C-alpha positions as CSV (number, residue, x, y, z in Angstrom):
1,M,16.8,-16.2,32.7
2,D,19.9,-14.2,33.5
3,T,20.1,-11.3,31.0
4,Q,23.8,-10.8,31.9
5,S,24.8,-14.1,30.3
6,L,22.5,-13.8,27.3
7,T,24.3,-14.1,24.0
8,L,22.7,-14.0,20.6
9,P,23.3,-16.9,18.2
10,E,25.4,-15.9,15.2
11,S,22.6,-16.8,12.8
12,L,20.2,-14.3,14.5
13,T,23.0,-11.6,14.5
14,E,23.5,-12.1,10.8
15,E,19.7,-11.9,10.1
16,L,19.5,-8.7,12.1
17,T,22.5,-7.2,10.4
18,K,20.9,-8.1,7.0
19,A,17.6,-6.5,8.1
20,L,19.3,-3.3,9.3
21,S,21.3,-2.9,6.1
22,S,18.2,-3.3,3.9
23,I,16.3,-0.2,5.2
24,S,17.0,3.5,5.2
25,Y,13.8,4.5,7.1
26,G,11.6,2.1,9.0
27,S,11.6,-0.5,11.8
28,I,12.4,-4.0,12.6
29,E,10.1,-6.1,14.8
30,L,11.1,-9.4,16.5
31,I,8.4,-11.9,17.3
32,V,9.4,-14.1,20.2
33,Q,7.5,-17.3,21.3
34,D,8.8,-19.5,24.2
35,S,12.1,-17.6,24.2
36,V,12.7,-18.3,20.5
37,V,12.7,-15.6,17.8
38,T,10.1,-16.9,15.4
39,Q,9.8,-13.9,13.0
40,I,11.6,-10.8,11.9
41,T,9.3,-8.2,10.4
42,I,11.0,-5.4,8.4
43,R,8.9,-2.2,7.7
44,N,10.3,0.1,5.1
45,I,9.1,3.7,5.1
46,K,9.1,5.7,1.9
47,K,9.5,9.4,2.7
48,T,7.5,11.7,0.5
49,S,6.3,15.3,0.3
50,V,3.1,14.9,-1.8
51,N,0.5,17.6,-1.2
52,M,-2.8,16.0,-0.4
53,V,-4.9,19.2,-0.9
54,P,-6.8,18.7,-4.2
55,A,-6.2,21.3,-6.8
56,K,-9.1,23.5,-7.8
57,P,-11.0,22.1,-10.7
58,Q,-10.7,23.9,-13.9
59,K,-13.7,25.0,-15.9
60,E,-14.7,22.7,-18.7
61,K,-14.0,24.1,-22.2
62,N,-15.6,22.6,-25.2
63,R,-15.4,19.0,-23.9
64,S,-17.7,16.3,-25.1
65,R,-20.0,14.7,-22.6
66,I,-21.0,11.0,-22.9
67,M,-24.6,10.3,-21.8
68,V,-25.7,6.7,-21.3
69,S,-29.4,6.0,-21.2
70,P,-30.5,4.3,-18.0
71,F,-31.5,0.7,-17.9
72,K,-33.1,0.5,-14.4
73,N,-30.0,-0.9,-12.7
74,S,-29.5,-3.8,-15.2
75,I,-28.5,-4.3,-18.8
76,P,-30.5,-6.9,-20.6
77,A,-28.6,-10.0,-21.9
78,R,-29.7,-9.1,-25.4
79,G,-30.1,-5.5,-26.6
80,K,-28.2,-2.4,-27.3
81,L,-26.4,0.0,-25.1
82,Q,-27.3,3.5,-26.3
83,I,-24.6,6.1,-26.0
84,K,-25.3,9.7,-27.1
85,L,-22.5,12.1,-27.6
86,R,-23.3,15.8,-27.0
87,P,-20.9,18.6,-28.0
């Protein structure tokens, strides 16, 4: 195939223009099979500045704890689930 004489069909040009106008940050990937563009993948990137370092845990102050009695990895079909609240 002579790349000098290659012209893109108008429908592909429109699809690429639409894809380019839909993203601010990201990429566009063309999948080609047997010299035919079969897929256009648009990847949008969301820029962020979230700090991933966890904050230091604060000491617990007068919080109630919920204690659930163990049932040896299963809860019977009939019975009661015992929940004890401790101050």
